[in-house]
Kinemage of the C-alpha trace (Angstrom):
@kinemage 1
@onewidth
@group {chain A} dominant
@subgroup {mainchain}
@vectorlist {calphas} color= white
{ca met a 1} P 83.188 106.490 125.339
{ca ala a 2} L 81.953 106.914 121.801
{ca asp a 3} L 83.150 110.517 121.800
{ca asn a 4} L 86.630 109.424 122.914
{ca thr a 5} L 86.702 106.800 120.190
{ca arg a 6} L 85.858 109.429 117.590
{ca arg a 7} L 88.853 111.532 118.655
{ca gln a 8} L 91.249 108.621 118.250
{ca phe a 9} L 93.112 108.033 115.016
{ca phe a 10} L 91.173 105.607 112.844
{ca tyr a 11} L 93.257 103.328 110.626
{ca gly a 12} L 90.409 103.056 108.144
{ca his a 13} L 91.566 106.346 106.613
{ca val a 14} L 94.953 104.764 105.883
{ca ile a 15} L 93.077 101.891 104.214
{ca val a 16} L 91.423 104.419 101.887
{ca val a 17} L 94.831 105.913 101.015
{ca gly a 18} L 96.306 102.490 100.226
{ca ala a 19} L 93.313 101.504 98.120
{ca trp a 20} L 93.436 104.870 96.322
{ca leu a 21} L 97.092 104.448 95.354
{ca ala a 22} L 96.694 100.852 94.138
{ca met a 23} L 93.665 101.836 92.067
{ca phe a 24} L 95.435 104.930 90.682
{ca val a 25} L 98.170 102.931 88.980
{ca ser a 26} L 95.961 99.958 88.101
{ca ala a 27} L 93.412 102.148 86.315
{ca gly a 28} L 96.147 103.854 84.319
{ca ala a 29} L 97.301 100.466 83.090
{ca gln a 30} L 93.781 99.230 82.336
{ca tyr a 31} L 92.424 102.302 80.539
{ca ser a 32} L 95.531 103.190 78.550
{ca phe a 33} L 94.015 101.041 75.771
{ca ala a 34} L 92.305 104.075 74.198
{ca val a 35} L 95.670 105.848 73.758
{ca phe a 36} L 97.683 102.864 72.531
{ca gln a 37} L 94.918 101.676 70.177
{ca pro a 38} L 95.368 104.279 67.377
{ca val a 39} L 99.154 103.819 67.459
{ca leu a 40} L 98.873 100.035 67.156
{ca leu a 41} L 96.355 100.370 64.305
{ca glu a 42} L 98.802 102.569 62.409
{ca glu a 43} L 101.821 100.403 63.238
{ca phe a 44} L 100.360 97.023 62.285
{ca gly a 45} L 97.303 97.726 60.111
{ca trp a 46} L 94.871 95.778 62.295
{ca thr a 47} L 91.115 96.524 62.134
{ca arg a 48} L 89.215 98.146 65.002
{ca gly a 49} L 87.233 94.961 65.551
{ca met a 50} L 90.398 92.841 65.761
{ca ile a 51} L 92.152 95.046 68.288
{ca ser a 52} L 88.959 95.414 70.322
{ca leu a 53} L 89.202 91.696 71.030
{ca gly a 54} L 92.174 92.506 73.275
{ca leu a 55} L 90.024 94.798 75.418
{ca thr a 56} L 87.180 92.283 75.411
{ca phe a 57} L 89.454 89.441 76.561
{ca ser a 58} L 90.808 91.775 79.242
{ca leu a 59} L 87.295 92.496 80.485
{ca leu a 60} L 86.575 88.757 80.603
{ca thr a 61} L 89.864 87.745 82.233
{ca met a 62} L 89.740 90.314 85.039
{ca pro a 63} L 86.456 89.172 86.617
{ca ala a 64} L 87.258 85.492 86.035
{ca phe a 65} L 90.612 85.823 87.783
{ca ser a 66} L 89.018 88.049 90.439
{ca leu a 67} L 87.727 84.841 92.011
{ca val a 68} L 91.354 83.969 92.695
{ca gly a 69} L 91.796 87.455 94.134
{ca ala a 70} L 88.762 87.025 96.373
{ca tyr a 71} L 90.127 83.689 97.618
{ca leu a 72} L 93.535 85.240 98.310
{ca val a 73} L 92.047 88.207 100.191
{ca asp a 74} L 90.448 85.820 102.676
{ca arg a 75} L 93.496 83.518 102.868
{ca ile a 76} L 96.553 85.805 102.804
{ca gly a 77} L 94.920 89.231 103.169
{ca pro a 78} L 94.513 92.204 100.813
{ca lys a 79} L 98.125 93.364 101.238
{ca trp a 80} L 99.803 90.370 99.593
{ca thr a 81} L 96.987 89.953 97.092
{ca val a 82} L 97.647 93.433 95.704
{ca ile a 83} L 101.426 92.963 95.706
{ca ile a 84} L 101.224 89.665 93.799
{ca gly a 85} L 98.905 91.316 91.281
{ca ala a 86} L 101.331 94.194 90.794
{ca ile a 87} L 104.149 91.802 89.897
{ca ile a 88} L 102.029 89.842 87.372
{ca gly a 89} L 100.624 93.018 85.814
{ca cys a 90} L 104.084 94.554 85.485
{ca ile a 91} L 105.356 91.484 83.629
{ca gly a 92} L 102.400 91.594 81.214
{ca leu a 93} L 102.822 95.292 80.431
{ca cys a 94} L 106.568 95.003 79.921
{ca leu a 95} L 106.104 92.072 77.527
{ca leu a 96} L 103.685 94.200 75.459
{ca ser a 97} L 106.782 96.074 74.302
{ca thr a 98} L 107.713 92.992 72.230
{ca ile a 99} L 104.449 92.417 70.268
{ca thr a 100} L 104.469 91.936 66.484
{ca gln a 101} L 101.164 90.064 65.886
{ca val a 102} L 97.591 90.774 66.966
{ca trp a 103} L 97.448 87.518 68.919
{ca his a 104} L 100.455 88.708 70.936
{ca phe a 105} L 98.421 91.762 71.951
{ca ile a 106} L 95.325 89.698 72.767
{ca leu a 107} L 97.356 87.259 74.884
{ca leu a 108} L 99.363 89.860 76.816
{ca tyr a 109} L 96.866 92.722 77.135
{ca gly a 110} L 93.782 90.480 77.148
{ca val a 111} L 94.979 87.671 79.434
{ca leu a 112} L 98.269 88.099 81.330
{ca thr a 113} L 98.052 91.783 82.301
{ca pro a 114} L 94.442 91.608 83.544
{ca met a 115} L 95.344 88.546 85.618
{ca gly a 116} L 97.550 90.895 87.630
{ca leu a 117} L 95.080 93.784 87.589
{ca ala a 118} L 92.347 91.465 88.886
{ca leu a 119} L 94.378 91.152 92.087
{ca ser a 120} L 95.636 94.734 92.434
{ca tyr a 121} L 92.600 96.725 91.300
{ca met a 122} L 88.996 96.429 92.528
{ca ile a 123} L 88.443 93.252 94.550
{ca ala a 124} L 91.078 93.545 97.266
{ca thr a 125} L 90.854 97.331 97.559
{ca leu a 126} L 87.115 98.074 97.470
{ca ser a 127} L 86.023 95.114 99.559
{ca thr a 128} L 88.566 96.140 102.212
{ca val a 129} L 87.406 99.768 102.272
{ca arg a 130} L 83.759 98.641 102.456
{ca arg a 131} L 84.542 96.425 105.445
{ca trp a 132} L 86.119 99.325 107.355
{ca phe a 133} L 83.149 101.705 107.028
{ca met a 134} L 79.362 101.681 107.531
{ca arg a 135} L 78.090 105.227 108.194
{ca arg a 136} L 80.314 106.693 105.490
{ca ala a 137} L 80.689 103.559 103.412
{ca ala a 138} L 79.645 104.977 100.034
{ca leu a 139} L 81.693 108.170 100.493
{ca met a 140} L 84.846 106.277 101.496
{ca val a 141} L 84.432 103.819 98.627
{ca ala a 142} L 83.914 106.811 96.340
{ca ile a 143} L 87.056 108.533 97.625
{ca ala a 144} L 89.064 105.343 97.081
{ca met a 145} L 87.625 105.063 93.574
{ca thr a 146} L 88.716 108.594 92.709
{ca gly a 147} L 92.128 106.949 92.571
{ca ser a 148} L 91.084 105.084 89.439
{ca gly a 149} L 89.537 108.228 87.939
{ca leu a 150} L 92.571 110.402 88.617
{ca gly a 151} L 94.815 107.586 87.415
{ca ile a 152} L 93.089 107.918 84.051
{ca val a 153} L 93.245 111.738 84.182
{ca phe a 154} L 97.007 111.827 84.728
{ca leu a 155} L 98.383 108.534 83.422
{ca val a 156} L 96.435 108.299 80.154
{ca pro a 157} L 97.646 111.739 78.905
{ca ala a 158} L 101.074 110.767 80.248
{ca ala a 159} L 100.901 107.655 78.059
{ca asn a 160} L 100.131 109.864 75.066
{ca ala a 161} L 103.174 112.027 75.820
{ca met a 162} L 105.416 109.000 76.422
{ca ile a 163} L 104.353 107.381 73.152
{ca ala a 164} L 105.123 110.608 71.278
{ca ala a 165} L 108.557 110.835 72.908
{ca trp a 166} L 109.635 107.187 73.227
{ca gly a 167} L 107.317 105.066 71.082
{ca phe a 168} L 104.750 102.558 72.296
{ca arg a 169} L 107.273 99.831 73.228
{ca thr a 170} L 109.232 101.839 75.807
{ca ser a 171} L 105.970 103.362 77.048
{ca tyr a 172} L 104.574 99.927 77.904
{ca ile a 173} L 107.704 99.188 79.978
{ca ala a 174} L 107.283 102.516 81.804
{ca phe a 175} L 103.654 101.705 82.573
{ca gly a 176} L 104.648 98.319 83.956
{ca leu a 177} L 107.128 99.901 86.378
{ca ile a 178} L 104.598 102.547 87.461
{ca leu a 179} L 102.080 99.792 88.241
{ca leu a 180} L 104.662 97.762 90.158
{ca val a 181} L 105.846 100.585 92.433
{ca gly a 182} L 102.451 102.206 93.055
{ca ala a 183} L 100.500 99.026 93.775
{ca ile a 184} L 103.174 97.639 96.097
{ca leu a 185} L 103.173 100.895 98.106
{ca gly a 186} L 99.371 100.996 98.260
{ca gly a 187} L 98.922 97.316 99.018
{ca ser a 188} L 101.370 97.435 101.920
{ca leu a 189} L 98.940 99.749 103.791
{ca leu a 190} L 95.922 97.421 103.630
{ca lys a 191} L 94.544 95.399 106.569
{ca lys a 192} L 91.619 92.975 106.330
{ca asp a 193} L 88.892 94.533 108.526
{ca pro a 194} L 88.394 96.670 111.666
{ca glu a 195} L 87.372 93.721 113.838
{ca ser a 196} L 90.737 92.014 113.278
{ca ala a 197} L 92.424 95.297 114.255
{ca gly a 198} L 90.429 95.550 117.494
{ca thr a 199} L 88.122 98.400 116.493
{ca tyr a 200} L 84.731 99.068 114.895
{ca pro a 201} L 83.612 100.208 111.437
{ca asp a 202} L 84.148 103.984 111.200
{ca gly a 203} L 86.058 103.690 114.487
{ca val a 204} L 82.792 104.007 116.470
{ca lys a 205} L 80.748 101.301 118.189
{ca pro a 206} L 77.326 101.100 116.486
{ca ser a 207} L 74.351 102.243 118.540
{ca glu a 208} L 71.416 99.990 119.409
{ca glu a 209} L 69.163 102.126 117.207
{ca glu a 210} L 71.442 101.655 114.181
{ca leu a 211} L 71.568 97.897 114.726
{ca lys a 212} L 67.759 97.738 114.811
{ca thr a 213} L 66.701 100.247 112.144
{ca arg a 214} L 69.343 100.238 109.394
{ca asp a 215} L 69.287 97.329 106.966
{ca asp a 216} L 73.016 97.673 106.214
{ca phe a 217} L 73.971 97.369 109.900
{ca met a 218} L 71.608 94.410 110.390
{ca ser a 219} L 73.079 92.555 107.398
{ca arg a 220} L 76.749 93.371 108.058
{ca ala a 221} L 77.655 90.123 109.800
{ca glu a 222} L 75.470 87.852 107.664
{ca arg a 223} L 77.429 85.147 105.862
{ca trp a 224} L 75.643 84.405 102.605
{ca ser a 225} L 76.844 81.399 100.672
{ca leu a 226} L 77.114 81.792 96.912
{ca arg a 227} L 74.321 79.260 96.495
{ca glu a 228} L 72.025 81.270 98.762
{ca val a 229} L 72.846 84.518 96.956
{ca phe a 230} L 72.218 83.173 93.473
{ca arg a 231} L 68.911 81.627 94.503
{ca thr a 232} L 67.533 85.104 95.265
{ca arg a 233} L 65.721 87.271 92.752
{ca ser a 234} L 67.591 90.274 94.153
{ca cys a 235} L 70.916 88.889 92.945
{ca trp a 236} L 69.927 88.725 89.288
{ca leu a 237} L 68.120 92.063 89.332
{ca phe a 238} L 71.186 93.669 90.936
{ca ile a 239} L 73.394 92.295 88.156
{ca cys a 240} L 71.004 93.351 85.381
{ca ala a 241} L 70.656 96.836 86.877
{ca gln a 242} L 74.348 97.452 86.132
{ca leu a 243} L 74.530 96.035 82.618
{ca gly a 244} L 73.323 99.112 80.742
{ca thr a 245} L 75.884 101.537 82.136
{ca thr a 246} L 78.668 98.949 81.995
{ca ile a 247} L 78.132 97.980 78.343
{ca ala a 248} L 77.580 101.584 77.243
{ca val a 249} L 80.529 103.201 79.010
{ca ile a 250} L 83.112 100.446 78.497
{ca gly a 251} L 82.137 100.150 74.848
{ca leu a 252} L 82.363 103.895 74.233
{ca leu a 253} L 85.622 104.375 76.153
{ca gly a 254} L 87.303 101.729 74.021
{ca his a 255} L 86.512 103.814 70.917
{ca leu a 256} L 86.277 107.361 72.270
{ca leu a 257} L 89.459 108.738 70.715
{ca ile a 258} L 88.848 107.341 67.250
{ca trp a 259} L 85.143 108.313 67.403
{ca gly a 260} L 86.304 111.879 67.928
{ca glu a 261} L 88.765 111.596 65.062
{ca asp a 262} L 85.908 110.430 62.826
{ca leu a 263} L 84.138 113.687 63.721
{ca gly a 264} L 87.221 115.730 62.821
{ca val a 265} L 88.633 116.277 66.319
{ca pro a 266} L 92.446 115.801 66.617
{ca arg a 267} L 93.688 112.857 68.667
{ca glu a 268} L 95.474 115.113 71.159
{ca thr a 269} L 92.256 117.045 71.785
{ca met a 270} L 90.292 113.830 72.249
{ca ser a 271} L 92.887 112.619 74.757
{ca leu a 272} L 92.311 115.795 76.775
{ca ile a 273} L 88.528 115.405 76.518
{ca tyr a 274} L 88.850 111.805 77.704
{ca gly a 275} L 90.954 112.812 80.706
{ca phe a 276} L 89.546 116.194 81.680
{ca ala a 277} L 85.884 116.002 80.592
{ca phe a 278} L 84.758 112.400 80.992
{ca val a 279} L 87.080 111.239 83.756
{ca leu a 280} L 87.102 114.375 85.909
{ca ala a 281} L 83.314 114.482 85.669
{ca ala a 282} L 83.300 110.818 86.764
{ca val a 283} L 85.540 111.649 89.748
{ca val a 284} L 83.183 114.437 90.842
{ca gly a 285} L 80.213 112.128 90.227
{ca arg a 286} L 81.703 109.455 92.484
{ca leu a 287} L 82.099 111.883 95.379
{ca phe a 288} L 78.600 113.271 94.763
{ca gly a 289} L 76.978 109.828 94.627
{ca gly a 290} L 78.828 108.552 97.685
{ca phe a 291} L 78.109 111.614 99.819
{ca ile a 292} L 74.453 111.915 98.805
{ca ser a 293} L 73.616 108.229 99.303
{ca asp a 294} L 75.233 108.187 102.774
{ca trp a 295} L 73.453 111.425 103.691
{ca tyr a 296} L 69.933 110.446 102.747
{ca met a 297} L 70.342 106.940 104.209
{ca ala a 298} L 71.299 108.417 107.581
{ca arg a 299} L 68.625 111.129 107.450
{ca phe a 300} L 65.673 109.287 105.933
{ca asn a 301} L 66.597 105.591 106.424
{ca ile a 302} L 65.986 104.717 102.755
{ca ser a 303} L 68.050 102.608 100.364
{ca arg a 304} L 70.718 103.816 97.936
{ca lys a 305} L 68.442 103.265 94.914
{ca pro a 306} L 67.619 106.946 94.108
{ca ile a 307} L 71.233 107.775 93.194
{ca leu a 308} L 71.435 104.542 91.183
{ca tyr a 309} L 68.392 105.573 89.118
{ca phe a 310} L 70.189 108.807 88.328
{ca asn a 311} L 73.316 106.863 87.366
{ca ile a 312} L 71.528 104.589 84.875
{ca leu a 313} L 69.257 107.199 83.296
{ca ala a 314} L 72.029 109.788 82.891
{ca val a 315} L 74.211 107.301 81.010
{ca gly a 316} L 71.223 106.217 78.916
{ca leu a 317} L 70.476 109.828 77.978
{ca gly a 318} L 74.145 110.400 77.140
{ca val a 319} L 74.427 107.544 74.648
{ca phe a 320} L 71.085 108.445 73.056
{ca leu a 321} L 72.497 111.955 72.456
{ca cys a 322} L 75.816 110.742 70.969
{ca pro a 323} L 74.492 110.282 67.375
{ca leu a 324} L 73.453 113.964 67.420
{ca val a 325} L 76.955 115.178 68.277
{ca gly a 326} L 78.850 116.906 65.467
{ca ser a 327} L 81.347 119.267 67.112
{ca thr a 328} L 84.109 119.381 69.682
{ca met a 329} L 81.871 121.195 72.172
{ca gly a 330} L 79.187 118.548 71.682
{ca ile a 331} L 81.683 115.794 72.485
{ca val a 332} L 82.786 117.691 75.605
{ca leu a 333} L 79.224 118.139 76.867
{ca val a 334} L 78.147 114.545 76.266
{ca ser a 335} L 81.420 113.323 77.848
{ca ile a 336} L 80.678 115.360 80.982
{ca leu a 337} L 77.122 113.983 81.144
{ca leu a 338} L 78.296 110.392 80.681
{ca gly a 339} L 81.193 110.799 83.101
{ca phe a 340} L 79.177 112.405 85.896
{ca gly a 341} L 76.268 110.010 85.435
{ca tyr a 342} L 78.464 106.926 85.364
{ca gly a 343} L 80.599 108.122 88.266
{ca ser a 344} L 77.586 108.850 90.490
{ca gly a 345} L 76.775 105.153 90.728
{ca val a 346} L 80.047 103.354 90.176
{ca ala a 347} L 80.987 103.560 93.878
{ca val a 348} L 77.420 103.207 95.171
{ca phe a 349} L 76.674 99.887 93.455
{ca pro a 350} L 79.416 97.949 95.327
{ca thr a 351} L 78.403 99.690 98.557
{ca tyr a 352} L 74.769 98.724 97.969
{ca gln a 353} L 75.899 95.131 97.414
{ca gly a 354} L 77.263 95.146 100.967
{ca asp a 355} L 73.942 96.574 102.182
{ca leu a 356} L 72.069 93.682 100.562
{ca phe a 357} L 74.305 90.717 101.418
{ca gly a 358} L 76.608 91.901 104.233
{ca val a 359} L 80.388 92.317 104.103
{ca val a 360} L 81.678 88.997 105.451
{ca asn a 361} L 81.837 87.317 102.031
{ca leu a 362} L 82.114 90.556 100.068
{ca pro a 363} L 85.399 89.774 98.231
{ca met a 364} L 84.000 86.537 96.809
{ca leu a 365} L 80.653 88.178 95.989
{ca phe a 366} L 82.467 91.032 94.241
{ca gly a 367} L 84.399 88.493 92.207
{ca val a 368} L 81.429 86.338 91.205
{ca phe a 369} L 79.117 89.264 90.448
{ca gly a 370} L 81.941 90.837 88.478
{ca ile a 371} L 82.086 87.823 86.165
{ca phe a 372} L 78.524 88.452 85.062
{ca ile a 373} L 78.690 92.257 84.988
{ca ala a 374} L 82.068 92.585 83.286
{ca gly a 375} L 81.358 89.548 81.131
{ca phe a 376} L 78.363 91.262 79.583
{ca gly a 377} L 80.186 94.600 79.720
{ca ser a 378} L 82.931 93.113 77.580
{ca leu a 379} L 80.429 92.961 74.733
{ca gly a 380} L 80.575 96.750 74.578
{ca pro a 381} L 83.899 97.126 72.730
{ca ile a 382} L 82.946 94.347 70.285
{ca leu a 383} L 79.522 95.906 69.707
{ca phe a 384} L 81.033 99.304 68.957
{ca gly a 385} L 83.924 97.901 66.923
{ca phe a 386} L 81.928 95.630 64.657
{ca cys a 387} L 79.049 98.111 64.253
{ca tyr a 388} L 81.636 100.478 62.825
{ca asp a 389} L 83.298 97.802 60.692
{ca val a 390} L 79.938 96.816 59.139
{ca leu a 391} L 78.048 100.132 59.001
{ca gly a 392} L 80.839 102.717 59.079
{ca ser a 393} L 79.214 104.386 62.110
{ca tyr a 394} L 78.740 103.894 65.852
{ca asn a 395} L 75.120 105.120 65.816
{ca leu a 396} L 73.505 101.676 66.051
{ca ala a 397} L 75.730 100.826 69.036
{ca phe a 398} L 74.675 104.048 70.768
{ca thr a 399} L 71.000 103.208 70.274
{ca ile a 400} L 71.346 99.612 71.461
{ca thr a 401} L 73.215 100.596 74.639
{ca gly a 402} L 70.668 103.328 75.391
{ca val a 403} L 67.838 100.798 75.243
{ca ile a 404} L 69.768 98.451 77.547
{ca cys a 405} L 70.086 101.320 80.064
{ca val a 406} L 66.297 101.714 80.098
{ca leu a 407} L 65.914 97.982 80.776
{ca ser a 408} L 68.498 98.224 83.580
{ca ala a 409} L 66.490 100.992 85.253
{ca met a 410} L 63.447 98.733 85.188
{ca cys a 411} L 65.446 95.960 86.881
{ca leu a 412} L 66.536 98.374 89.608
{ca phe a 413} L 62.902 99.332 90.192
{ca leu a 414} L 62.015 95.658 90.778
{ca leu a 415} L 64.995 95.046 93.102
{ca lys a 416} L 64.107 94.475 96.784
{ca pro a 417} L 66.318 93.499 99.779
{ca pro a 418} L 66.741 89.695 99.821
{ca lys a 419} L 65.575 87.348 102.557
{ca arg a 420} L 67.454 84.175 103.344
{ca lys a 421} L 65.469 80.953 103.127
{ca ser a 422} L 66.673 79.912 106.555
{ca met a 423} L 65.373 83.179 108.055
{ca glu a 424} L 62.046 82.821 106.289
{ca asn a 425} L 61.644 79.292 107.633
{ca thr a 426} L 62.547 80.430 111.152
{ca thr a 427} L 60.025 83.249 110.975
{ca ala a 428} L 57.330 80.866 109.735
């Protein structure tokens, strides 16, 4: 019977396509900041620290409003959650075409637009993909997340071309319409979970051996309350394990183009490096991390931690090397290292979260964990911006974020699968 099930069409693959498309357009909207930033600095004469507040507010608003997204996923489903987000995000981007003051930018890019992206981007899409797969969970999450990487590869250079041809105001309107159409199409393909569709994760009924020997299968149906989760040591170590890469990469990406210009590399070249060195390396890294973690879990029945060590230490090495860079080729090489290292874990961390706490409450857990992770990650752009404003260099920011990566690796080492108090009491 299992063999017949395998030959049947599995709707989970359509879920991955829908998530991919929604993330493609959402990522283009989110990460276009690096292209619009130099133009806005020239147009209005704002400082790098001032404009970085817009990105920081965006990084704070998205996880905070993701709690609303998590609630909506469980109440109205991922389809309508993504569609509502697309409408809100489109309005925010279109209104950015009217800005004249820095507070306009902070309000629209930092608050309204990310309110929409919080619904259309990560929470509804990734939690849905994770629910539909177990054996290939990390790979399918990674494939879905290549949508965000390729969205940056194609839409960020497209933003650069649109700005050159139309100006930043018309370009913001174009981005809003792209988000609206793409996210609505992607969201319309999403369904909550395989059980509600009358099938199993991966389209195959789990074997008795898998249910007994694999921690992720055993924890799948567990319903952890937020109180139970946050009373575990594993929760806080899991959050801290992601802070180094999050602060380092988000901080650097917010300043990548102008960092390159400081080193004498033209803006157009830096835009290509951003899209085709960092982001493409991140896309390849996501597929590598997802495939490898699924493979060695199935073969050796160990956790996903080895690929996560690689993720943290590669990013740490990359930012430690950044102060030594002095040429275009150096920027390309360090961008590839950072992109591949960051990408290798960015899809595995949310998959590992499902391994630790199950998938029943995954949307809400994604949202709450995201508040802490993105909240601290939002310090990255400010750190880089104000280090430059005060010292005229990003070198101190590179060193600080490298040290944080080392501390994150130590937290990952200490992280163990959690045990619920109720289970411990029952066992006793």
